N, C-alpha and C positions, 0 to 999 in steps of 0.2 A: 592633289588633279585642280586645286585653284587656280595658280600658278601653271598651269599646263592651259588651263581653259583661258587667261587672261593672255598668255603668250597666243594664241589663237587670234583671238579676238583682236590684236596687236599689229597680228600680221596679215590679218586683215584691211585692214583700216590702213595700215601702210601701202598696202599694197592698192588702195582706192585712189589714193590719195597720188602717190611713186608712182608714174611709169615705166622706170628706168631702166637698167640691167644691173642693180643694185641692189639685194638683200637686204635692203632697209628696216626692216621687217624685224630678223632674226638681230641682226646687226646693233637699233636699237636697243630691244628687250635682255642682249647678251649684256648692255652695261651696264642701263640701268638696274640688273640682275648683279653684276660685281659688284656697285655702288650699296645698295642693300644690305649688301654682305659685309660691305667694308662697317657701311652704319650698325649696324646687327650686334658685330664683334664686337665692338668700339663700344659701344652704348653698353653692352650687358655687361662690358671686363670695367668701365669704368664705373658707372651706376648700381651694379648687381639688379637689374632689375629683373632679367630672363633668368628665370632657373634651368638645365638642363634639356631639357625636354622641349624645354618654347625655344629654345638658343638651334637643337636640334632642326626643331619644326618648319623654324620662316625659315634656315642658313637651307639645310638637306630637303626638308618638305617644297615648300614654298619657291625660294629659291631656285631651285635645282629643279624642278616641274619650268616652271617659270624661263629659265635661261635651257640653251639648245644645243652640247657641242657635235649632235650627230646632224641637225640640220648644219648648220653650219659649216663642216667638213662636207657635206653634200652638194650646199652652191658651191664650196672654192671650186670642187671636183666640175662640178657642173660648166664656174665660168672657164679653166681650163678648157672643156671638151669644144667650149665657143671659146674659143682661142682668145677670149680676153683676157690679156694677162695684165694688165692695168688692176680691171676691176678685180680680178685673182689679186695680186700684191696691195691694196688700198686695201682691200679685207680682208685679208689677213697679216698682214703687218698694223691696221688701224682696231684689229680683234684686240689684239695680242698686249700692243702699246695701251693703246685706249683705258681695256678692261684693267689693266696694270693700277693704273696709274686711275680708275675710277675705285679702285677695291683701295688703297691710298688714304684720295682722298678721303672717301668714304671713314676710315678710322683718322687723318687728321681732323674735320669734323665732327668725331666724336668726343674729340680733345678739346674742344674751345669749351 
């Protein structure tokens, strides 16, 4: 619930700042969530500072509520329906590639 509320707040904030035909709120929360999952898993493995219950709560609970694949999918379909093909490709490829890099970056940061 906490992650979902925060995601909604970020989405509202971004929609007020960016009046573009691109879903910046969802894009941002998904990348932040990927980074957080990498950090949480990396630090919990390295320093053993989280038990399994806390790691599951933070990754599946908080990050799972904070990030959103369903909004990502809907926004992509909406861009296709509005023939925004460049936005669709940038959003899809950018989300996947940058999301993977964010998780990897979180794991690397935790090893420092």
